[in-house]
DSSP file (Angstrom, degrees, kcal/mol; ACC not computed):
  #  RESIDUE AA STRUCTURE BP1 BP2  ACC     N-H-->O    O-->H-N    N-H-->O    O-->H-N    TCO  KAPPA ALPHA  PHI   PSI    X-CA   Y-CA   Z-CA
    1    1 A X    > >       0   0    0      0, 0.0     5,-1.2     0, 0.0     3,-1.1   0.000 360.0 360.0 360.0 -28.9   19.2    1.3  -40.0
    2    2 A X  G > 5 +     0   0    0      1,-0.3     3,-1.3     2,-0.2     4,-0.1   0.883 360.0  56.4 -64.4 -36.2   21.7   -0.3  -42.4
    3    3 A X  G 3 5S+     0   0    0      1,-0.3    -1,-0.3     2,-0.2     4,-0.1   0.619  93.4  70.5 -72.5 -10.5   20.6   -3.8  -41.4
    4    4 A X  G < 5S-     0   0    0     -3,-1.1    -1,-0.3     2,-0.1    -2,-0.2   0.231 131.0 -84.5 -87.2  14.0   17.0   -2.9  -42.4
    5    5 A X  T < 5S+     0   0    0     -3,-1.3     2,-0.2     1,-0.4    -2,-0.2   0.399  92.4 127.1 101.0  -2.3   18.0   -2.8  -46.1
    6    6 A X      < -     0   0    0     -5,-1.2    -1,-0.4    -4,-0.1     2,-0.2  -0.605  48.7-141.2 -87.1 149.6   19.4    0.7  -46.2
    7    7 A X     >  -     0   0    0     -2,-0.2     4,-1.8    -3,-0.1     5,-0.2  -0.578  28.4-105.6 -99.8 169.3   22.8    1.5  -47.5
    8    8 A X  H  > S+     0   0    0      1,-0.2     4,-2.3    -2,-0.2     5,-0.1   0.850 122.7  56.4 -61.8 -34.1   25.2    4.0  -46.1
    9    9 A X  H  > S+     0   0    0      2,-0.2     4,-1.4     1,-0.2    -1,-0.2   0.876 103.7  53.2 -66.7 -37.4   24.4    6.2  -49.1
   10   10 A X  H  > S+     0   0    0      2,-0.2     4,-0.6     1,-0.2    -2,-0.2   0.916 111.2  46.1 -61.8 -42.9   20.7    6.2  -48.2
   11   11 A X  H >< S+     0   0    0     -4,-1.8     3,-1.0     1,-0.2    -2,-0.2   0.889 110.3  52.8 -69.1 -39.3   21.4    7.3  -44.7
   12   12 A X  H 3< S+     0   0    0     -4,-2.3    -1,-0.2     1,-0.2    -2,-0.2   0.790 103.9  58.8 -65.2 -26.7   23.8   10.0  -46.0
   13   13 A X  H 3< S+     0   0    0     -4,-1.4    -1,-0.2    -5,-0.1    -2,-0.2   0.648  83.1 103.0 -78.5 -14.9   21.1   11.3  -48.3
   14   14 A X  S << S-     0   0    0     -3,-1.0     2,-0.1    -4,-0.6    -3,-0.0  -0.439  74.8-123.1 -69.2 139.7   18.7   12.0  -45.3
   15   15 A X     >  -     0   0    0     -2,-0.1     4,-2.1     1,-0.1     5,-0.2  -0.341  26.1-106.0 -76.5 168.0   18.3   15.6  -44.3
   16   16 A X  H  > S+     0   0    0      1,-0.2     4,-2.4     2,-0.2     5,-0.2   0.858 116.6  54.1 -66.5 -37.5   19.1   16.6  -40.7
   17   17 A X  H  > S+     0   0    0      2,-0.2     4,-2.1     1,-0.2    -1,-0.2   0.922 110.6  45.9 -64.4 -44.1   15.5   17.1  -39.7
   18   18 A X  H  > S+     0   0    0      1,-0.2     4,-2.2     2,-0.2    -2,-0.2   0.911 112.4  50.7 -65.1 -42.0   14.4   13.6  -40.8
   19   19 A X  H  X S+     0   0    0     -4,-2.1     4,-2.3     1,-0.2    -2,-0.2   0.891 109.3  51.5 -64.0 -39.2   17.5   12.1  -39.1
   20   20 A X  H  X S+     0   0    0     -4,-2.4     4,-2.4     2,-0.2    -1,-0.2   0.905 109.1  50.6 -63.2 -41.6   16.6   13.9  -35.9
   21   21 A X  H  X S+     0   0    0     -4,-2.1     4,-2.3     1,-0.2    -2,-0.2   0.904 110.7  49.1 -63.1 -40.6   13.0   12.6  -36.0
   22   22 A X  H  X S+     0   0    0     -4,-2.2     4,-2.1     2,-0.2    -2,-0.2   0.913 111.3  49.4 -64.9 -42.1   14.3    9.0  -36.5
   23   23 A X  H  X S+     0   0    0     -4,-2.3     4,-2.8     1,-0.2    -2,-0.2   0.900 110.9  49.7 -64.5 -40.4   16.7    9.4  -33.6
   24   24 A X  H  X S+     0   0    0     -4,-2.4     4,-3.0     2,-0.2     6,-0.3   0.904 108.8  52.8 -65.7 -40.1   14.0   10.7  -31.3
   25   25 A X  H  X>S+     0   0    0     -4,-2.3     5,-1.7     1,-0.2     6,-0.9   0.912 113.6  43.1 -61.8 -41.6   11.7    7.9  -32.3
   26   26 A X  H  <5S+     0   0    0     -4,-2.1     3,-0.3     3,-0.2    -2,-0.2   0.922 116.6  46.8 -68.4 -43.5   14.3    5.3  -31.4
   27   27 A X  H  <5S+     0   0    0     -4,-2.8    -2,-0.2     1,-0.2    -1,-0.2   0.883 115.5  45.0 -67.5 -38.7   15.3    7.1  -28.2
   28   28 A X  H  <5S-     0   0    0     -4,-3.0    -1,-0.2    -5,-0.2    -2,-0.2   0.613 110.2-119.8 -81.4 -12.5   11.7    7.6  -27.0
   29   29 A X  T  X> +     0   0    0     -4,-0.8     5,-1.4    -3,-0.3     4,-1.1   0.719  65.7 143.1  81.4  19.7   10.7    4.1  -27.9
   30   30 A X  T  4< +     0   0    0     -5,-1.7     2,-0.6    -6,-0.3    -4,-0.2   0.702  61.0  70.9 -66.2 -16.6    8.1    5.2  -30.3
   31   31 A X  T  45S-     0   0    0     -6,-0.9    -1,-0.3     1,-0.1    -2,-0.1  -0.345 132.5 -36.1 -98.0  53.2    9.0    2.2  -32.5
   32   32 A X  T  >5S+     0   0    0     -2,-0.6     4,-1.2    -3,-0.4     3,-0.2  -0.058 117.6  86.9 131.0 -35.6    7.6   -0.5  -30.3
   33   33 A X  H  X5S+     0   0    0     -4,-1.1     4,-3.0     1,-0.2     5,-0.2   0.809  81.9  63.8 -71.7 -28.3    8.1    0.4  -26.6
   34   34 A X  H  ><S+     0   0    0     -5,-1.4     4,-2.7     1,-0.2     5,-0.3   0.934 104.8  46.0 -60.9 -44.9    4.8    2.4  -26.3
   35   35 A X  H  > S+     0   0    0     -3,-0.2     4,-2.0     2,-0.2    -1,-0.2   0.865 113.7  49.7 -67.5 -33.8    2.7   -0.6  -27.0
   36   36 A X  H  X S+     0   0    0     -4,-1.2     4,-2.6     2,-0.2     5,-0.2   0.939 113.5  45.5 -67.0 -47.1    4.8   -2.7  -24.6
   37   37 A X  H  X S+     0   0    0     -4,-3.0     4,-2.4     1,-0.2    -2,-0.2   0.928 116.5  44.0 -64.3 -45.9    4.5   -0.1  -21.8
   38   38 A X  H  X S+     0   0    0     -4,-2.7     4,-2.3    -5,-0.2    -1,-0.2   0.871 113.8  51.8 -69.6 -34.4    0.8    0.5  -22.2
   39   39 A X  H  X S+     0   0    0     -4,-2.0     4,-2.2    -5,-0.3    -2,-0.2   0.941 113.7  42.3 -64.9 -46.9    0.1   -3.3  -22.5
   40   40 A X  H  X S+     0   0    0     -4,-2.6     4,-2.5     2,-0.2    -2,-0.2   0.876 114.2  52.6 -67.0 -36.7    2.0   -4.1  -19.3
   41   41 A X  H  X S+     0   0    0     -4,-2.4     4,-2.5    -5,-0.2    -2,-0.2   0.900 109.5  49.0 -64.6 -40.3    0.4   -1.1  -17.6
   42   42 A X  H  X S+     0   0    0     -4,-2.3     4,-2.2     2,-0.2    -2,-0.2   0.915 112.4  47.6 -65.7 -43.0   -3.1   -2.2  -18.6
   43   43 A X  H  X S+     0   0    0     -4,-2.2     4,-2.4     2,-0.2    -2,-0.2   0.908 112.1  50.3 -63.4 -41.7   -2.4   -5.7  -17.3
   44   44 A X  H  X S+     0   0    0     -4,-2.5     4,-2.8     1,-0.2     5,-0.2   0.922 110.5  49.2 -62.7 -44.4   -1.0   -4.4  -14.1
   45   45 A X  H  X S+     0   0    0     -4,-2.5     4,-2.6     1,-0.2    14,-0.3   0.899 110.2  52.1 -61.9 -39.6   -4.1   -2.2  -13.6
   46   46 A X  H  X S+     0   0    0     -4,-2.2     4,-1.7     2,-0.2    -2,-0.2   0.915 111.6  45.3 -62.7 -43.4   -6.3   -5.1  -14.3
   47   47 A X  H  X S+     0   0    0     -4,-2.4     4,-2.0     2,-0.2    -2,-0.2   0.927 113.8  49.2 -66.4 -44.8   -4.5   -7.3  -11.7
   48   48 A X  H  X S+     0   0    0     -4,-2.8     4,-1.4     1,-0.2    -2,-0.2   0.896 111.4  49.6 -62.0 -40.0   -4.5   -4.5   -9.1
   49   49 A X  H  < S+     0   0    0     -4,-2.6    -1,-0.2    -5,-0.2    -2,-0.2   0.847 109.9  51.7 -68.3 -32.5   -8.2   -3.9   -9.7
   50   50 A X  H  < S+     0   0    0     -4,-1.7    -1,-0.2    -5,-0.2    -2,-0.2   0.875 115.2  41.7 -68.1 -37.4   -8.9   -7.6   -9.3
   51   51 A X  H  < S+     0   0    0     -4,-2.0    -2,-0.2    -5,-0.1    -1,-0.2   0.628  94.3 100.6 -87.0 -14.7   -7.1   -7.7   -5.9
   52   52 A X  S  < S-     0   0    0     -4,-1.4     2,-0.1    -5,-0.2     6,-0.0  -0.256  79.1-103.6 -72.4 159.2   -8.4   -4.4   -4.5
   53   53 A X    >   -     0   0    0      1,-0.1     3,-1.3     4,-0.1    -1,-0.1  -0.413  32.3-110.3 -76.9 160.5  -11.1   -4.3   -1.9
   54   54 A X  T 3  S+     0   0    0      1,-0.3    -1,-0.1    -2,-0.1    -2,-0.1   0.808 115.0  49.5 -63.7 -31.5  -14.6   -3.2   -3.0
   55   55 A X  T 3  S+     0   0    0      2,-0.1    -1,-0.3     0, 0.0     2,-0.2   0.437  93.2  94.3 -91.9   2.5  -14.5    0.1   -1.2
   56   56 A X  S <  S-     0   0    0     -3,-1.3     2,-0.1     1,-0.1    -4,-0.0  -0.543  85.6 -91.9 -92.1 161.7  -11.1    1.2   -2.5
   57   57 A X        -     0   0    0     -2,-0.2    -1,-0.1     1,-0.1     2,-0.1  -0.386  43.3-110.6 -71.6 145.5  -10.5    3.4   -5.6
   58   58 A X        -     0   0    0     -2,-0.1     2,-0.4     1,-0.1    -1,-0.1  -0.416  27.8-119.2 -75.4 152.3  -10.0    1.7   -8.9
   59   59 A X        -     0   0    0    -14,-0.3     2,-0.3    -2,-0.1   -10,-0.1  -0.732  28.3-164.6 -90.3 139.8   -6.6    1.8  -10.6
   60   60 A X    >>  -     0   0    0     -2,-0.4     4,-1.7     1,-0.1     3,-0.6  -0.801  35.9-107.5-117.9 163.5   -6.3    3.5  -14.0
   61   61 A X  H 3> S+     0   0    0     -2,-0.3     4,-2.7     1,-0.3     5,-0.3   0.856 121.0  58.8 -57.8 -35.0   -3.6    3.3  -16.6
   62   62 A X  H 3> S+     0   0    0      1,-0.2     4,-1.7     2,-0.2    -1,-0.3   0.867 104.4  50.4 -62.8 -37.0   -2.7    6.8  -15.7
   63   63 A X  H <4 S+     0   0    0     -3,-0.6    -1,-0.2     2,-0.2    -2,-0.2   0.869 113.8  44.6 -68.0 -37.0   -2.1    5.8  -12.1
   64   64 A X  H  < S+     0   0    0     -4,-1.7    -2,-0.2     1,-0.2    -1,-0.2   0.922 119.2  38.5 -74.9 -45.7    0.2    2.9  -13.1
   65   65 A X  H >< S+     0   0    0     -4,-2.7     3,-1.6     1,-0.2     2,-0.2   0.761  81.8 179.4 -82.7 -25.2    2.3    4.7  -15.7
   66   66 A X  T >X S+     0   0    0     -4,-1.7     4,-1.1    -5,-0.3     3,-0.7  -0.419  70.6   3.6  64.6-126.1    2.6    8.1  -13.9
   67   67 A X  H 3> S+     0   0    0      1,-0.2     4,-1.8    -2,-0.2    -1,-0.3   0.760 126.9  65.0 -66.7 -25.6    4.7   10.6  -15.9
   68   68 A X  H <> S+     0   0    0     -3,-1.6     4,-2.4     1,-0.2    -1,-0.2   0.875  98.0  55.7 -64.9 -35.8    5.1    8.2  -18.8
   69   69 A X  H <>>S+     0   0    0     -3,-0.7     4,-2.9    -7,-0.2     5,-0.5   0.933 107.1  48.4 -60.5 -46.9    1.3    8.4  -19.4
   70   70 A X  H  X5S+     0   0    0     -4,-1.1     4,-1.8     1,-0.2    -1,-0.2   0.869 111.6  51.1 -62.6 -36.4    1.5   12.2  -19.7
   71   71 A X  H  <5S+     0   0    0     -4,-1.8    -2,-0.2     2,-0.2    -1,-0.2   0.922 116.6  38.5 -67.5 -44.1    4.4   11.8  -22.1
   72   72 A X  H  <5S+     0   0    0     -4,-2.4    -2,-0.2     1,-0.1    -1,-0.2   0.906 130.7  26.4 -74.5 -41.9    2.6    9.3  -24.4
   73   73 A X  H  <5S-     0   0    0     -4,-2.9    -3,-0.2    -5,-0.2    -2,-0.2   0.678  82.4-156.3-101.6 -19.9   -0.9   10.8  -24.3
   74   74 A X     << +     0   0    0     -4,-1.8     2,-0.3    -5,-0.5    -4,-0.1   0.864  20.0 180.0  47.4  52.3   -0.2   14.5  -23.6
   75   75 A X        -     0   0    0     -6,-0.1    -1,-0.2     1,-0.1     2,-0.1  -0.654  31.5-112.8 -80.4 136.9   -3.5   15.3  -22.0
   76   76 A X        -     0   0    0     -2,-0.3     2,-0.4     1,-0.1    -1,-0.1  -0.454  31.0-115.2 -69.4 141.9   -3.9   18.9  -20.9
   77   77 A X        -     0   0    0     -2,-0.1     2,-0.5    -3,-0.0    -1,-0.1  -0.629  28.7-154.5 -79.5 133.7   -4.2   19.3  -17.2
   78   78 A X        -     0   0    0     -2,-0.4     2,-0.1     4,-0.0    -3,-0.0  -0.928   4.9-145.4-112.3 128.8   -7.5   20.7  -16.1
   79   79 A X     >  -     0   0    0     -2,-0.5     4,-2.0     1,-0.1     5,-0.2  -0.412  28.1-108.0 -85.4 167.1   -7.9   22.6  -12.8
   80   80 A X  H  > S+     0   0    0      1,-0.2     4,-2.3     2,-0.2     5,-0.2   0.867 120.0  54.2 -63.2 -36.8  -11.0   22.5  -10.6
   81   81 A X  H  > S+     0   0    0      2,-0.2     4,-2.2     1,-0.2    -1,-0.2   0.868 106.9  51.4 -68.2 -34.5  -11.9   26.1  -11.6
   82   82 A X  H  > S+     0   0    0      2,-0.2     4,-2.2     1,-0.2    -1,-0.2   0.912 110.5  48.8 -65.2 -41.8  -11.8   25.1  -15.3
   83   83 A X  H  X S+     0   0    0     -4,-2.0     4,-2.2     1,-0.2    -2,-0.2   0.898 111.4  49.5 -64.4 -40.3  -14.1   22.1  -14.6
   84   84 A X  H  X S+     0   0    0     -4,-2.3     4,-2.9     2,-0.2     5,-0.2   0.903 109.6  51.6 -64.9 -41.3  -16.5   24.3  -12.7
   85   85 A X  H  X S+     0   0    0     -4,-2.2     4,-2.1     2,-0.2    -2,-0.2   0.907 110.2  48.5 -62.8 -42.2  -16.6   26.9  -15.5
   86   86 A X  H  X S+     0   0    0     -4,-2.2     4,-0.5     2,-0.2    -1,-0.2   0.911 113.2  48.4 -63.7 -41.9  -17.4   24.2  -18.1
   87   87 A X  H >< S+     0   0    0     -4,-2.2     3,-1.0     1,-0.2    -2,-0.2   0.931 114.4  44.5 -63.7 -46.4  -20.1   22.8  -15.8
   88   88 A X  H >< S+     0   0    0     -4,-2.9     3,-1.7     1,-0.2    -1,-0.2   0.811 102.8  65.4 -71.2 -29.0  -21.7   26.2  -15.2
   89   89 A X  H 3< S+     0   0    0     -4,-2.1    -1,-0.2     1,-0.3     5,-0.2   0.681  93.8  62.4 -68.2 -14.9  -21.4   27.3  -18.9
   90   90 A X  T << S+     0   0    0     -3,-1.0    -1,-0.3    -4,-0.5    -2,-0.2   0.551  81.3 107.3 -84.5  -7.9  -23.9   24.5  -19.7
   91   91 A X  S X  S-     0   0    0     -3,-1.7     3,-1.5    -4,-0.2     2,-0.2  -0.387  84.4 -97.4 -71.8 148.4  -26.6   26.2  -17.5
   92   92 A X  T 3  S+     0   0    0      1,-0.3    -1,-0.1    -2,-0.1    -2,-0.1  -0.464 108.2  12.4 -66.6 130.7  -29.5   27.9  -19.3
   93   93 A X  T 3  S+     0   0    0      1,-0.2    -1,-0.3    -2,-0.2     2,-0.1   0.669  86.2 167.4  77.9  17.9  -28.9   31.6  -19.6
   94   94 A X    <   -     0   0    0     -3,-1.5     2,-0.4    -5,-0.2    -1,-0.2  -0.422  11.3-176.7 -67.2 136.3  -25.3   31.4  -18.6
   95   95 A X    >   -     0   0    0     -2,-0.1     3,-1.1     1,-0.1     4,-0.3  -0.984  24.9-153.9-136.5 125.2  -23.3   34.6  -19.2
   96   96 A X  G >> S+     0   0    0     -2,-0.4     3,-1.4     1,-0.2     4,-0.5   0.737  91.2  74.8 -68.0 -21.9  -19.6   34.9  -18.6
   97   97 A X  G >4 S+     0   0    0      1,-0.3     3,-0.7     2,-0.2    -1,-0.2   0.795  86.0  63.1 -62.0 -28.0  -20.1   38.7  -18.1
   98   98 A X  G <4 S+     0   0    0     -3,-1.1    -1,-0.3     1,-0.2    -2,-0.2   0.727 105.1  46.4 -68.3 -20.3  -21.7   38.0  -14.6
   99   99 A X  G <4 S+     0   0    0     -3,-1.4     2,-0.2    -4,-0.3    -1,-0.2   0.478  90.0  98.5-103.7  -3.6  -18.4   36.5  -13.4
  100  100 A X    <<        0   0    0     -3,-0.7    -3,-0.0    -4,-0.5     0, 0.0  -0.613 360.0 360.0 -85.6 146.5  -16.0   39.2  -14.7
  101  101 A X              0   0    0     -2,-0.2    -1,-0.1     0, 0.0    -4,-0.0   0.419 360.0 360.0 -99.2 360.0  -14.8   41.8  -12.3
């Protein structure tokens, strides 16, 4: 950080919470690595989709990045029963009381 124009006094003046956030950003790669990882993952998925046979499943960025995708995008996991409930709740006259025991 000193080479970015900051002095030692500037760094000493930072509170602990701000310094922890900066350290986490550097450690997690939030300052540049996310775009590199997602860019390479997108290119890899594109090449794999180009080379795959017509009847095989398409590759998505989530398939290529694995756990890194969940870390960067933090999408909640949805179970099959949650998906079914959302689908059924769109039906006309749906009442959740019919499904409670």
